[in-house]
C-alpha atoms as an extended CHARMM CRD file, in Angstrom:
* protein
*
        88  EXT
         1         1  MET       CA              4.1750000000        5.3090000000       -3.4120000000  PROA      1               0.0000000000
         2         2  PHE       CA              5.3850000000        8.2540000000       -1.2620000000  PROA      2               0.0000000000
         3         3  ASP       CA              6.9260000000        5.6370000000        1.1310000000  PROA      3               0.0000000000
         4         4  GLN       CA              8.9050000000        4.6290000000       -1.9340000000  PROA      4               0.0000000000
         5         5  ALA       CA              9.8940000000        8.0770000000       -3.1440000000  PROA      5               0.0000000000
         6         6  VAL       CA             11.1830000000        8.4540000000        0.4820000000  PROA      6               0.0000000000
         7         7  HSD       CA             12.8880000000        5.1470000000        1.1350000000  PROA      7               0.0000000000
         8         8  GLU       CA             14.4270000000        5.0260000000       -2.3220000000  PROA      8               0.0000000000
         9         9  TRP       CA             14.5420000000        8.5010000000       -3.6090000000  PROA      9               0.0000000000
        10        10  SER       CA             12.9880000000        7.0710000000       -6.9360000000  PROA      10              0.0000000000
        11        11  PHE       CA             10.2000000000        4.9360000000       -8.8000000000  PROA      11              0.0000000000
        12        12  LYS       CA             13.1760000000        3.5650000000      -10.7150000000  PROA      12              0.0000000000
        13        13  ASN       CA             12.4920000000       -0.2520000000      -11.2330000000  PROA      13              0.0000000000
        14        14  TYR       CA              8.8000000000        0.1000000000      -10.0950000000  PROA      14              0.0000000000
        15        15  SER       CA              7.1170000000        1.2730000000      -13.2170000000  PROA      15              0.0000000000
        16        16  ASP       CA              5.7260000000       -2.7670000000      -13.5170000000  PROA      16              0.0000000000
        17        17  ALA       CA              4.2600000000       -2.5560000000      -10.0190000000  PROA      17              0.0000000000
        18        18  ILE       CA              2.6810000000        0.7920000000      -10.8640000000  PROA      18              0.0000000000
        19        19  GLU       CA              1.2780000000       -0.4420000000      -14.1420000000  PROA      19              0.0000000000
        20        20  HSD       CA              0.2000000000       -3.6320000000      -11.9380000000  PROA      20              0.0000000000
        21        21  VAL       CA             -1.7270000000       -1.4880000000       -9.6670000000  PROA      21              0.0000000000
        22        22  HSD       CA             -3.3340000000        1.1350000000      -12.1610000000  PROA      22              0.0000000000
        23        23  GLU       CA             -4.7330000000       -2.1460000000      -14.1750000000  PROA      23              0.0000000000
        24        24  ALA       CA             -6.1000000000       -3.8180000000      -10.9300000000  PROA      24              0.0000000000
        25        25  ALA       CA             -7.6880000000       -0.5510000000       -9.9080000000  PROA      25              0.0000000000
        26        26  ARG       CA             -9.2560000000       -0.4600000000      -13.5910000000  PROA      26              0.0000000000
        27        27  ILE       CA            -10.6950000000       -4.0660000000      -13.6420000000  PROA      27              0.0000000000
        28        28  TYR       CA            -11.7050000000       -3.3220000000       -9.9350000000  PROA      28              0.0000000000
        29        29  LYS       CA            -13.7270000000       -0.1540000000      -10.8750000000  PROA      29              0.0000000000
        30        30  SER       CA            -15.0610000000       -1.7540000000      -13.8200000000  PROA      30              0.0000000000
        31        31  SER       CA            -16.4980000000       -4.6570000000      -12.0930000000  PROA      31              0.0000000000
        32        32  ASP       CA            -17.8170000000       -2.8070000000       -9.0740000000  PROA      32              0.0000000000
        33        33  PRO       CA            -21.5400000000       -2.3240000000       -9.4920000000  PROA      33              0.0000000000
        34        34  ASN       CA            -21.2330000000        1.4360000000       -7.7320000000  PROA      34              0.0000000000
        35        35  GLY       CA            -18.0770000000        2.0640000000       -9.8830000000  PROA      35              0.0000000000
        36        36  GLU       CA            -16.2230000000        2.5110000000       -6.6710000000  PROA      36              0.0000000000
        37        37  ARG       CA            -12.3310000000        2.7060000000       -6.7870000000  PROA      37              0.0000000000
        38        38  MET       CA            -10.1490000000       -0.0490000000       -5.2810000000  PROA      38              0.0000000000
        39        39  PRO       CA             -9.5220000000        0.5290000000       -1.4360000000  PROA      39              0.0000000000
        40        40  ASP       CA             -6.2300000000        1.9300000000       -0.5820000000  PROA      40              0.0000000000
        41        41  ARG       CA             -5.2160000000       -1.2510000000        1.4890000000  PROA      41              0.0000000000
        42        42  ASP       CA             -5.5520000000       -3.3870000000       -1.6190000000  PROA      42              0.0000000000
        43        43  ARG       CA             -3.5880000000       -1.0980000000       -3.6100000000  PROA      43              0.0000000000
        44        44  LEU       CA             -0.8090000000       -1.1030000000       -1.1080000000  PROA      44              0.0000000000
        45        45  SER       CA             -1.3690000000       -4.7040000000       -0.6420000000  PROA      45              0.0000000000
        46        46  ILE       CA             -0.3040000000       -5.1160000000       -4.7350000000  PROA      46              0.0000000000
        47        47  LEU       CA              2.6690000000       -2.8700000000       -4.1990000000  PROA      47              0.0000000000
        48        48  LEU       CA              4.2760000000       -5.1480000000       -1.2780000000  PROA      48              0.0000000000
        49        49  ASP       CA              4.6890000000       -7.7540000000       -3.9390000000  PROA      49              0.0000000000
        50        50  TYR       CA              7.6560000000       -5.5110000000       -5.7020000000  PROA      50              0.0000000000
        51        51  VAL       CA              9.3830000000       -4.4930000000       -2.5570000000  PROA      51              0.0000000000
        52        52  ARG       CA             12.8790000000       -5.8940000000       -2.6780000000  PROA      52              0.0000000000
        53        53  THR       CA             14.2680000000       -5.2790000000        0.7480000000  PROA      53              0.0000000000
        54        54  LYS       CA             13.5020000000       -6.8760000000        4.0420000000  PROA      54              0.0000000000
        55        55  ASP       CA             13.2860000000       -3.5680000000        5.7570000000  PROA      55              0.0000000000
        56        56  GLY       CA             10.9820000000       -1.8430000000        3.1550000000  PROA      56              0.0000000000
        57        57  LYS       CA              8.7930000000       -5.1820000000        3.3790000000  PROA      57              0.0000000000
        58        58  GLU       CA              8.5250000000       -4.9740000000        6.8550000000  PROA      58              0.0000000000
        59        59  ARG       CA              7.7910000000       -1.4340000000        6.8570000000  PROA      59              0.0000000000
        60        60  ARG       CA              5.1280000000       -1.5470000000        3.9840000000  PROA      60              0.0000000000
        61        61  ALA       CA              3.3810000000       -4.4340000000        5.7570000000  PROA      61              0.0000000000
        62        62  CYS       CA              2.8930000000       -2.3640000000        8.8650000000  PROA      62              0.0000000000
        63        63  ILE       CA              1.5160000000        0.4610000000        6.4290000000  PROA      63              0.0000000000
        64        64  THR       CA             -0.6510000000       -2.2430000000        4.3980000000  PROA      64              0.0000000000
        65        65  ASN       CA             -2.0130000000       -3.9490000000        7.6490000000  PROA      65              0.0000000000
        66        66  GLY       CA             -2.5630000000       -0.8170000000        9.7680000000  PROA      66              0.0000000000
        67        67  SER       CA             -0.2770000000       -2.4560000000       12.3750000000  PROA      67              0.0000000000
        68        68  GLY       CA              2.6100000000       -4.4910000000       13.1050000000  PROA      68              0.0000000000
        69        69  THR       CA              6.1240000000       -4.3130000000       14.0810000000  PROA      69              0.0000000000
        70        70  HSD       CA              9.1410000000       -2.6240000000       12.2460000000  PROA      70              0.0000000000
        71        71  ASN       CA             12.7650000000       -2.3550000000       13.9400000000  PROA      71              0.0000000000
        72        72  GLY       CA             11.3710000000       -4.0330000000       16.8470000000  PROA      72              0.0000000000
        73        73  LYS       CA              9.0070000000       -1.5210000000       17.8330000000  PROA      73              0.0000000000
        74        74  SER       CA              5.4880000000       -1.9590000000       17.2770000000  PROA      74              0.0000000000
        75        75  TYR       CA              3.1100000000        0.3630000000       15.4510000000  PROA      75              0.0000000000
        76        76  ASP       CA             -0.8730000000        0.5200000000       15.3020000000  PROA      76              0.0000000000
        77        77  ALA       CA             -2.7830000000        3.2430000000       13.2220000000  PROA      77              0.0000000000
        78        78  ASP       CA             -5.7120000000        2.9980000000       15.4500000000  PROA      78              0.0000000000
        79        79  ASN       CA             -3.4120000000        4.6770000000       18.0170000000  PROA      79              0.0000000000
        80        80  PHE       CA             -3.0820000000        7.5410000000       15.8000000000  PROA      80              0.0000000000
        81        81  GLY       CA             -6.7890000000        7.9670000000       15.0490000000  PROA      81              0.0000000000
        82        82  LEU       CA             -6.0220000000        6.6480000000       11.3530000000  PROA      82              0.0000000000
        83        83  SER       CA             -7.8800000000        3.9960000000        9.7900000000  PROA      83              0.0000000000
        84        84  TYR       CA             -8.5990000000        2.6160000000        5.9900000000  PROA      84              0.0000000000
        85        85  SER       CA            -12.2990000000        2.9850000000        6.1380000000  PROA      85              0.0000000000
        86        86  GLU       CA            -13.8500000000        4.4840000000        3.2700000000  PROA      86              0.0000000000
        87        87  ARG       CA            -16.0860000000        6.7710000000        5.0390000000  PROA      87              0.0000000000
        88        88  HSD       CA            -15.1040000000        9.4850000000        7.5070000000  PROA      88              0.0000000000
């Protein structure tokens, strides 16, 4: 969501995406035996479906996957000590 705000300066036209993520997260939590929240990677994956520009899709795919190529440069979250692990 922060990336969206920085990239396009607003959440205009993304209310459907936000609602979809909230509903998916609610369903996930209610169906998880431990009541755990939906992992961030899964939330990002849902939002990726709503990104319209090629540049935005490529960048957010890197964020969602934790690695990838954007504007010809390779990125890997592991190189920065970042991960999607639930427990730190």
